[in-house]
mmCIF file as gemmi writes it, N, C-alpha and C atoms, coordinates in Angstrom:
data_model
loop_
_atom_site.group_PDB
_atom_site.id
_atom_site.type_symbol
_atom_site.label_atom_id
_atom_site.label_alt_id
_atom_site.label_comp_id
_atom_site.label_asym_id
_atom_site.label_entity_id
_atom_site.label_seq_id
_atom_site.pdbx_PDB_ins_code
_atom_site.Cartn_x
_atom_site.Cartn_y
_atom_site.Cartn_z
_atom_site.occupancy
_atom_site.B_iso_or_equiv
_atom_site.pdbx_formal_charge
_atom_site.auth_seq_id
_atom_site.auth_asym_id
_atom_site.pdbx_PDB_model_num
ATOM 1 N N . UNK Axp A 1 ? 1.056 -0.983 0.133 1 0 ? 1 A 1
ATOM 2 C CA . UNK Axp A 1 ? -0.248 -0.11 0.187 1 0 ? 1 A 1
ATOM 3 C C . UNK Axp A 1 ? 0.78 1.615 -0.195 1 0 ? 1 A 1
ATOM 4 N N . UNK Axp A 2 ? 2.253 1.398 0.187 1 0 ? 2 A 1
ATOM 5 C CA . UNK Axp A 2 ? 3.134 2.273 0.242 1 0 ? 2 A 1
ATOM 6 C C . UNK Axp A 2 ? 2.753 2.994 -1.425 1 0 ? 2 A 1
ATOM 7 N N . UNK Axp A 3 ? 2.463 2.35 -2.484 1 0 ? 3 A 1
ATOM 8 C CA . UNK Axp A 3 ? 2.777 3.186 -3.203 1 0 ? 3 A 1
ATOM 9 C C . UNK Axp A 3 ? 1.274 4.029 -3.727 1 0 ? 3 A 1
ATOM 10 N N . UNK Axp A 4 ? 0.356 3.715 -2.839 1 0 ? 4 A 1
ATOM 11 C CA . UNK Axp A 4 ? -0.768 4.673 -2.977 1 0 ? 4 A 1
ATOM 12 C C . UNK Axp A 4 ? -0.869 5.319 -1.85 1 0 ? 4 A 1
ATOM 13 N N . UNK Axp A 5 ? -0.013 5.281 -1.071 1 0 ? 5 A 1
ATOM 14 C CA . UNK Axp A 5 ? -0.186 5.89 0.331 1 0 ? 5 A 1
ATOM 15 C C . UNK Axp A 5 ? -1.254 5.454 1.502 1 0 ? 5 A 1
ATOM 16 N N . UNK Axp A 6 ? -1.677 4.298 0.721 1 0 ? 6 A 1
ATOM 17 C CA . UNK Axp A 6 ? -2.914 3.697 1.673 1 0 ? 6 A 1
ATOM 18 C C . UNK Axp A 6 ? -2.742 2.781 2.886 1 0 ? 6 A 1
ATOM 19 N N . UNK Axp A 7 ? -3.602 2.365 3.477 1 0 ? 7 A 1
ATOM 20 C CA . UNK Axp A 7 ? -3.466 1.728 4.559 1 0 ? 7 A 1
ATOM 21 C C . UNK Axp A 7 ? -4.793 0.704 4.543 1 0 ? 7 A 1
ATOM 22 N N . UNK Axp A 8 ? -4.451 -0.762 4.932 1 0 ? 8 A 1
ATOM 23 C CA . UNK Axp A 8 ? -5.498 -1.747 5 1 0 ? 8 A 1
ATOM 24 C C . UNK Axp A 8 ? -6.511 -1.574 5.643 1 0 ? 8 A 1
ATOM 25 N N . UNK Axp A 9 ? -7.589 -1.501 5.695 1 0 ? 9 A 1
ATOM 26 C CA . UNK Axp A 9 ? -8.887 -1.489 6.814 1 0 ? 9 A 1
ATOM 27 C C . UNK Axp A 9 ? -9.386 -2.557 7.008 1 0 ? 9 A 1
ATOM 28 N N . UNK Axp A 10 ? -9.765 -3.2 6.325 1 0 ? 10 A 1
ATOM 29 C CA . UNK Axp A 10 ? -10.041 -4.721 6.559 1 0 ? 10 A 1
ATOM 30 C C . UNK Axp A 10 ? -9.817 -5.915 5.857 1 0 ? 10 A 1
ATOM 31 N N . UNK Axp A 11 ? -9.76 -7.215 5.987 1 0 ? 11 A 1
ATOM 32 C CA . UNK Axp A 11 ? -9.565 -8.235 5.213 1 0 ? 11 A 1
ATOM 33 C C . UNK Axp A 11 ? -10.347 -9.02 5.701 1 0 ? 11 A 1
ATOM 34 N N . UNK Axp A 12 ? -11.332 -9.925 4.685 1 0 ? 12 A 1
ATOM 35 C CA . UNK Axp A 12 ? -12.067 -11.003 5.477 1 0 ? 12 A 1
ATOM 36 C C . UNK Axp A 12 ? -12.075 -12.313 4.212 1 0 ? 12 A 1
ATOM 37 N N . UNK Axp A 13 ? -11.729 -13.141 4.987 1 0 ? 13 A 1
ATOM 38 C CA . UNK Axp A 13 ? -11.45 -14.714 3.888 1 0 ? 13 A 1
ATOM 39 C C . UNK Axp A 13 ? -12.789 -15.139 3.891 1 0 ? 13 A 1
ATOM 40 N N . UNK Axp A 14 ? -13.058 -16.093 2.733 1 0 ? 14 A 1
ATOM 41 C CA . UNK Axp A 14 ? -14.293 -16.806 2.571 1 0 ? 14 A 1
ATOM 42 C C . UNK Axp A 14 ? -14.756 -17.62 3.732 1 0 ? 14 A 1
ATOM 43 N N . UNK Axp A 15 ? -14 -18.038 4.627 1 0 ? 15 A 1
ATOM 44 C CA . UNK Axp A 15 ? -14.499 -18.722 5.774 1 0 ? 15 A 1
ATOM 45 C C . UNK Axp A 15 ? -14.889 -17.96 6.618 1 0 ? 15 A 1
ATOM 46 N N . UNK Axp A 16 ? -14.193 -16.749 6.896 1 0 ? 16 A 1
ATOM 47 C CA . UNK Axp A 16 ? -14.965 -15.682 7.782 1 0 ? 16 A 1
ATOM 48 C C . UNK Axp A 16 ? -16.264 -15.138 7.469 1 0 ? 16 A 1
ATOM 49 N N . UNK Axp A 17 ? -16.36 -14.915 6.017 1 0 ? 17 A 1
ATOM 50 C CA . UNK Axp A 17 ? -17.487 -14.455 5.459 1 0 ? 17 A 1
ATOM 51 C C . UNK Axp A 17 ? -18.739 -15.491 5.627 1 0 ? 17 A 1
ATOM 52 N N . UNK Axp A 18 ? -18.384 -16.812 5.134 1 0 ? 18 A 1
ATOM 53 C CA . UNK Axp A 18 ? -19.315 -17.579 4.879 1 0 ? 18 A 1
ATOM 54 C C . UNK Axp A 18 ? -19.124 -18.784 5.521 1 0 ? 18 A 1
ATOM 55 N N . UNK Axp A 19 ? -18.579 -18.803 6.405 1 0 ? 19 A 1
ATOM 56 C CA . UNK Axp A 19 ? -18.03 -20.381 6.711 1 0 ? 19 A 1
ATOM 57 C C . UNK Axp A 19 ? -17.458 -21.208 5.844 1 0 ? 19 A 1
ATOM 58 N N . UNK Axp A 20 ? -16.784 -20.841 4.789 1 0 ? 20 A 1
ATOM 59 C CA . UNK Axp A 20 ? -16.45 -22.014 3.714 1 0 ? 20 A 1
ATOM 60 C C . UNK Axp A 20 ? -15.433 -22.937 4.409 1 0 ? 20 A 1
ATOM 61 N N . UNK Axp A 21 ? -15.333 -24.283 4.388 1 0 ? 21 A 1
ATOM 62 C CA . UNK Axp A 21 ? -14.541 -25.142 4.666 1 0 ? 21 A 1
ATOM 63 C C . UNK Axp A 21 ? -14.071 -25.776 3.341 1 0 ? 21 A 1
ATOM 64 N N . UNK Axp A 22 ? -13.793 -25.176 2.297 1 0 ? 22 A 1
ATOM 65 C CA . UNK Axp A 22 ? -13.17 -25.892 0.873 1 0 ? 22 A 1
ATOM 66 C C . UNK Axp A 22 ? -11.834 -24.975 0.862 1 0 ? 22 A 1
ATOM 67 N N . UNK Axp A 23 ? -11.035 -25.141 -0.423 1 0 ? 23 A 1
ATOM 68 C CA . UNK Axp A 23 ? -10.087 -24.888 -0.683 1 0 ? 23 A 1
ATOM 69 C C . UNK Axp A 23 ? -10.119 -23.242 -0.842 1 0 ? 23 A 1
ATOM 70 N N . UNK Axp A 24 ? -10.861 -22.475 -1.051 1 0 ? 24 A 1
ATOM 71 C CA . UNK Axp A 24 ? -11.028 -21.172 -0.709 1 0 ? 24 A 1
ATOM 72 C C . UNK Axp A 24 ? -11.05 -20.342 0.602 1 0 ? 24 A 1
ATOM 73 N N . UNK Axp A 25 ? -11.213 -21.23 1.294 1 0 ? 25 A 1
ATOM 74 C CA . UNK Axp A 25 ? -11.466 -20.753 2.886 1 0 ? 25 A 1
ATOM 75 C C . UNK Axp A 25 ? -10.411 -19.694 3.32 1 0 ? 25 A 1
ATOM 76 N N . UNK Axp A 26 ? -9.564 -19.766 2.791 1 0 ? 26 A 1
ATOM 77 C CA . UNK Axp A 26 ? -8.21 -18.983 3.187 1 0 ? 26 A 1
ATOM 78 C C . UNK Axp A 26 ? -7.924 -17.789 2.272 1 0 ? 26 A 1
ATOM 79 N N . UNK Axp A 27 ? -8.819 -17.721 1.272 1 0 ? 27 A 1
ATOM 80 C CA . UNK Axp A 27 ? -8.597 -17.187 -0.018 1 0 ? 27 A 1
ATOM 81 C C . UNK Axp A 27 ? -8.942 -15.694 0.69 1 0 ? 27 A 1
ATOM 82 N N . UNK Axp A 28 ? -8.555 -14.309 0.245 1 0 ? 28 A 1
ATOM 83 C CA . UNK Axp A 28 ? -9.27 -13.146 0.564 1 0 ? 28 A 1
ATOM 84 C C . UNK Axp A 28 ? -10.827 -12.728 -0.368 1 0 ? 28 A 1
ATOM 85 N N . UNK Axp A 29 ? -11.798 -12.755 0.341 1 0 ? 29 A 1
ATOM 86 C CA . UNK Axp A 29 ? -13.169 -12.333 -0.259 1 0 ? 29 A 1
ATOM 87 C C . UNK Axp A 29 ? -13.224 -10.938 -0.429 1 0 ? 29 A 1
ATOM 88 N N . UNK Axp A 30 ? -12.876 -10.03 0.51 1 0 ? 30 A 1
ATOM 89 C CA . UNK Axp A 30 ? -13.374 -8.56 0.322 1 0 ? 30 A 1
ATOM 90 C C . UNK Axp A 30 ? -12.249 -8.396 1.288 1 0 ? 30 A 1
ATOM 91 N N . UNK Axp A 31 ? -11.621 -6.94 0.982 1 0 ? 31 A 1
ATOM 92 C CA . UNK Axp A 31 ? -10.788 -5.987 1.411 1 0 ? 31 A 1
ATOM 93 C C . UNK Axp A 31 ? -10.856 -4.739 1.276 1 0 ? 31 A 1
ATOM 94 N N . UNK Axp A 32 ? -10.483 -3.939 1.859 1 0 ? 32 A 1
ATOM 95 C CA . UNK Axp A 32 ? -10.942 -2.503 2.103 1 0 ? 32 A 1
ATOM 96 C C . UNK Axp A 32 ? -9.916 -1.654 2.186 1 0 ? 32 A 1
ATOM 97 N N . UNK Axp A 33 ? -9.47 -0.772 1.352 1 0 ? 33 A 1
ATOM 98 C CA . UNK Axp A 33 ? -7.971 -0.072 1.506 1 0 ? 33 A 1
ATOM 99 C C . UNK Axp A 33 ? -8.201 1.629 1.549 1 0 ? 33 A 1
ATOM 100 N N . UNK Axp A 34 ? -7.879 2.303 2.853 1 0 ? 34 A 1
ATOM 101 C CA . UNK Axp A 34 ? -8.374 3.832 2.872 1 0 ? 34 A 1
ATOM 102 C C . UNK Axp A 34 ? -6.972 4.337 2.22 1 0 ? 34 A 1
ATOM 103 N N . UNK Axp A 35 ? -7.348 5.439 1.353 1 0 ? 35 A 1
ATOM 104 C CA . UNK Axp A 35 ? -6.574 6.128 0.955 1 0 ? 35 A 1
ATOM 105 C C . UNK Axp A 35 ? -6.497 7.657 1.407 1 0 ? 35 A 1
ATOM 106 N N . UNK Axp A 36 ? -5.372 8.324 1.227 1 0 ? 36 A 1
ATOM 107 C CA . UNK Axp A 36 ? -5.14 9.584 1.504 1 0 ? 36 A 1
ATOM 108 C C . UNK Axp A 36 ? -6.66 10.584 1.172 1 0 ? 36 A 1
ATOM 109 N N . UNK Axp A 37 ? -7.297 11.602 1.947 1 0 ? 37 A 1
ATOM 110 C CA . UNK Axp A 37 ? -8.144 12.04 1.069 1 0 ? 37 A 1
ATOM 111 C C . UNK Axp A 37 ? -9.439 11.903 1.418 1 0 ? 37 A 1
ATOM 112 N N . UNK Axp A 38 ? -9.676 10.863 2.057 1 0 ? 38 A 1
ATOM 113 C CA . UNK Axp A 38 ? -10.932 10.12 2.576 1 0 ? 38 A 1
ATOM 114 C C . UNK Axp A 38 ? -11.365 9.63 1.219 1 0 ? 38 A 1
ATOM 115 N N . UNK Axp A 39 ? -10.663 8.708 0.581 1 0 ? 39 A 1
ATOM 116 C CA . UNK Axp A 39 ? -11.086 7.568 -0.29 1 0 ? 39 A 1
ATOM 117 C C . UNK Axp A 39 ? -10.737 6.503 -0.17 1 0 ? 39 A 1
ATOM 118 N N . UNK Axp A 40 ? -11.755 5.54 -0.655 1 0 ? 40 A 1
ATOM 119 C CA . UNK Axp A 40 ? -11.418 4.301 0.201 1 0 ? 40 A 1
ATOM 120 C C . UNK Axp A 40 ? -11.438 3.18 -1.234 1 0 ? 40 A 1
ATOM 121 N N . UNK Axp A 41 ? -10.83 1.806 -1.363 1 0 ? 41 A 1
ATOM 122 C CA . UNK Axp A 41 ? -11.055 1.095 -2.373 1 0 ? 41 A 1
ATOM 123 C C . UNK Axp A 41 ? -11.572 0.033 -1.783 1 0 ? 41 A 1
ATOM 124 N N . UNK Axp A 42 ? -12.547 -0.655 -2.423 1 0 ? 42 A 1
ATOM 125 C CA . UNK Axp A 42 ? -13.119 -1.628 -1.71 1 0 ? 42 A 1
ATOM 126 C C . UNK Axp A 42 ? -13.064 -2.974 -2.851 1 0 ? 42 A 1
ATOM 127 N N . UNK Axp A 43 ? -12.176 -3.961 -2.826 1 0 ? 43 A 1
ATOM 128 C CA . UNK Axp A 43 ? -12.383 -5.085 -3.539 1 0 ? 43 A 1
ATOM 129 C C . UNK Axp A 43 ? -12.924 -6.229 -2.906 1 0 ? 43 A 1
ATOM 130 N N . UNK Axp A 44 ? -13.388 -7.332 -4.033 1 0 ? 44 A 1
ATOM 131 C CA . UNK Axp A 44 ? -14.051 -8.496 -3.566 1 0 ? 44 A 1
ATOM 132 C C . UNK Axp A 44 ? -13.75 -9.306 -4.79 1 0 ? 44 A 1
ATOM 133 N N . UNK Axp A 45 ? -13.757 -10.512 -4.12 1 0 ? 45 A 1
ATOM 134 C CA . UNK Axp A 45 ? -13.395 -11.904 -5.229 1 0 ? 45 A 1
ATOM 135 C C . UNK Axp A 45 ? -14.716 -12.355 -5.666 1 0 ? 45 A 1
ATOM 136 N N . UNK Axp A 46 ? -14.374 -12.857 -6.918 1 0 ? 46 A 1
ATOM 137 C CA . UNK Axp A 46 ? -15.92 -13.884 -7.132 1 0 ? 46 A 1
ATOM 138 C C . UNK Axp A 46 ? -15.031 -15.283 -7.747 1 0 ? 46 A 1
ATOM 139 N N . UNK Axp A 47 ? -16.083 -16.463 -6.807 1 0 ? 47 A 1
ATOM 140 C CA . UNK Axp A 47 ? -15.378 -17.601 -7.425 1 0 ? 47 A 1
ATOM 141 C C . UNK Axp A 47 ? -16.117 -18.197 -8.765 1 0 ? 47 A 1
ATOM 142 N N . UNK Axp A 48 ? -15.72 -17.84 -9.815 1 0 ? 48 A 1
ATOM 143 C CA . UNK Axp A 48 ? -15.986 -17.881 -11.178 1 0 ? 48 A 1
ATOM 144 C C . UNK Axp A 48 ? -15.073 -18.482 -11.926 1 0 ? 48 A 1
ATOM 145 N N . UNK Axp A 49 ? -15.564 -18.928 -13.361 1 0 ? 49 A 1
ATOM 146 C CA . UNK Axp A 49 ? -14.428 -18.959 -14.329 1 0 ? 49 A 1
ATOM 147 C C . UNK Axp A 49 ? -14.28 -17.222 -14.714 1 0 ? 49 A 1
ATOM 148 N N . UNK Axp A 50 ? -12.966 -17.379 -14.699 1 0 ? 50 A 1
ATOM 149 C CA . UNK Axp A 50 ? -12.439 -16.325 -15.104 1 0 ? 50 A 1
ATOM 150 C C . UNK Axp A 50 ? -12.583 -15.922 -16.643 1 0 ? 50 A 1
ATOM 151 N N . UNK Axp A 51 ? -13.005 -15.118 -17.436 1 0 ? 51 A 1
ATOM 152 C CA . UNK Axp A 51 ? -13.074 -14.621 -18.786 1 0 ? 51 A 1
ATOM 153 C C . UNK Axp A 51 ? -12.453 -13.385 -19.005 1 0 ? 51 A 1
ATOM 154 N N . UNK Axp A 52 ? -11.733 -13.068 -19.962 1 0 ? 52 A 1
ATOM 155 C CA . UNK Axp A 52 ? -10.771 -11.756 -19.981 1 0 ? 52 A 1
ATOM 156 C C . UNK Axp A 52 ? -12.032 -10.639 -20.32 1 0 ? 52 A 1
ATOM 157 N N . UNK Axp A 53 ? -11.74 -9.488 -19.67 1 0 ? 53 A 1
ATOM 158 C CA . UNK Axp A 53 ? -12.767 -8.471 -19.643 1 0 ? 53 A 1
ATOM 159 C C . UNK Axp A 53 ? -14.107 -8.36 -18.544 1 0 ? 53 A 1
ATOM 160 N N . UNK Axp A 54 ? -14.215 -9.439 -18.163 1 0 ? 54 A 1
ATOM 161 C CA . UNK Axp A 54 ? -14.818 -9.455 -16.735 1 0 ? 54 A 1
ATOM 162 C C . UNK Axp A 54 ? -14.017 -9.836 -15.222 1 0 ? 54 A 1
ATOM 163 N N . UNK Axp A 55 ? -12.845 -9.52 -14.92 1 0 ? 55 A 1
ATOM 164 C CA . UNK Axp A 55 ? -12.55 -9.819 -14.272 1 0 ? 55 A 1
ATOM 165 C C . UNK Axp A 55 ? -12.744 -8.469 -13.011 1 0 ? 55 A 1
ATOM 166 N N . UNK Axp A 56 ? -12.602 -7.11 -13.558 1 0 ? 56 A 1
ATOM 167 C CA . UNK Axp A 56 ? -12.456 -5.982 -12.718 1 0 ? 56 A 1
ATOM 168 C C . UNK Axp A 56 ? -13.772 -5.4 -12.692 1 0 ? 56 A 1
ATOM 169 N N . UNK Axp A 57 ? -14.351 -5.19 -11.636 1 0 ? 57 A 1
ATOM 170 C CA . UNK Axp A 57 ? -15.768 -4.154 -11.651 1 0 ? 57 A 1
ATOM 171 C C . UNK Axp A 57 ? -15.119 -3.153 -10.506 1 0 ? 57 A 1
ATOM 172 N N . UNK Axp A 58 ? -15.549 -1.547 -10.985 1 0 ? 58 A 1
ATOM 173 C CA . UNK Axp A 58 ? -15.185 -0.296 -10.646 1 0 ? 58 A 1
ATOM 174 C C . UNK Axp A 58 ? -16.1 -0.022 -9.806 1 0 ? 58 A 1
ATOM 175 N N . UNK Axp A 59 ? -16.019 0.833 -8.755 1 0 ? 59 A 1
ATOM 176 C CA . UNK Axp A 59 ? -17.604 1.543 -8.103 1 0 ? 59 A 1
ATOM 177 C C . UNK Axp A 59 ? -16.68 2.645 -7.705 1 0 ? 59 A 1
ATOM 178 N N . UNK Axp A 60 ? -17.233 3.967 -7.869 1 0 ? 60 A 1
ATOM 179 C CA . UNK Axp A 60 ? -17.016 4.966 -7.434 1 0 ? 60 A 1
ATOM 180 C C . UNK Axp A 60 ? -17.934 5.723 -6.377 1 0 ? 60 A 1
ATOM 181 N N . UNK Axp A 61 ? -17.561 6.277 -5.086 1 0 ? 61 A 1
ATOM 182 C CA . UNK Axp A 61 ? -18.575 6.785 -4.538 1 0 ? 61 A 1
ATOM 183 C C . UNK Axp A 61 ? -18.005 8.073 -4.391 1 0 ? 61 A 1
ATOM 184 N N . UNK Axp A 62 ? -18.999 9.25 -4.201 1 0 ? 62 A 1
ATOM 185 C CA . UNK Axp A 62 ? -18.257 10.586 -3.935 1 0 ? 62 A 1
ATOM 186 C C . UNK Axp A 62 ? -19.347 10.835 -2.888 1 0 ? 62 A 1
ATOM 187 N N . UNK Axp A 63 ? -19.133 12.312 -2.186 1 0 ? 63 A 1
ATOM 188 C CA . UNK Axp A 63 ? -19.733 12.849 -1.272 1 0 ? 63 A 1
ATOM 189 C C . UNK Axp A 63 ? -21.213 13.198 -1.498 1 0 ? 63 A 1
ATOM 190 N N . UNK Axp A 64 ? -21.316 13.741 -2.778 1 0 ? 64 A 1
ATOM 191 C CA . UNK Axp A 64 ? -22.752 14.053 -3.406 1 0 ? 64 A 1
ATOM 192 C C . UNK Axp A 64 ? -22.557 13.782 -4.875 1 0 ? 64 A 1
ATOM 193 N N . UNK Axp A 65 ? -23.689 14.252 -5.374 1 0 ? 65 A 1
ATOM 194 C CA . UNK Axp A 65 ? -24.271 13.849 -7.147 1 0 ? 65 A 1
ATOM 195 C C . UNK Axp A 65 ? -23.247 15.191 -7.606 1 0 ? 65 A 1
ATOM 196 N N . UNK Axp A 66 ? -23.113 16.623 -7.27 1 0 ? 66 A 1
ATOM 197 C CA . UNK Axp A 66 ? -22.122 17.495 -7.945 1 0 ? 66 A 1
ATOM 198 C C . UNK Axp A 66 ? -20.964 17.072 -8.022 1 0 ? 66 A 1
ATOM 199 N N . UNK Axp A 67 ? -20.015 16.4 -6.568 1 0 ? 67 A 1
ATOM 200 C CA . UNK Axp A 67 ? -18.798 15.916 -6.677 1 0 ? 67 A 1
ATOM 201 C C . UNK Axp A 67 ? -18.668 14.915 -7.471 1 0 ? 67 A 1
ATOM 202 N N . UNK Axp A 68 ? -19.464 14.109 -7.897 1 0 ? 68 A 1
ATOM 203 C CA . UNK Axp A 68 ? -19.012 13.193 -8.829 1 0 ? 68 A 1
ATOM 204 C C . UNK Axp A 68 ? -19.311 13.458 -10.048 1 0 ? 68 A 1
ATOM 205 N N . UNK Axp A 69 ? -20.12 14.456 -10.289 1 0 ? 69 A 1
ATOM 206 C CA . UNK Axp A 69 ? -20.147 15.308 -11.988 1 0 ? 69 A 1
ATOM 207 C C . UNK Axp A 69 ? -19.274 16.048 -12.12 1 0 ? 69 A 1
ATOM 208 N N . UNK Axp A 70 ? -18.588 16.48 -11.148 1 0 ? 70 A 1
ATOM 209 C CA . UNK Axp A 70 ? -17.159 17.106 -11.337 1 0 ? 70 A 1
ATOM 210 C C . UNK Axp A 70 ? -15.824 16.629 -11.776 1 0 ? 70 A 1
ATOM 211 N N . UNK Axp A 71 ? -16.027 15.358 -11.24 1 0 ? 71 A 1
ATOM 212 C CA . UNK Axp A 71 ? -15.026 14.489 -11.632 1 0 ? 71 A 1
ATOM 213 C C . UNK Axp A 71 ? -15.007 13.245 -12.418 1 0 ? 71 A 1
ATOM 214 N N . UNK Axp A 72 ? -16.136 13.828 -13.233 1 0 ? 72 A 1
ATOM 215 C CA . UNK Axp A 72 ? -16.156 12.814 -14.224 1 0 ? 72 A 1
ATOM 216 C C . UNK Axp A 72 ? -15.686 13.048 -15.593 1 0 ? 72 A 1
């Protein structure tokens, strides 16, 4: 996280979130990273066959609709 100047806020494994007791139990399911300036990056894993072009979903959240419009 040094490159982004961020800090890991939370890490949840498949076992912690869903009680999974299989090969995915120790894999990270959700992770949240806090960035300077009150921004966060939330990451989530999906157990699906990977296909190019569907591996990344990006969601941006702003304090207001006006703030979002200003940055788009």
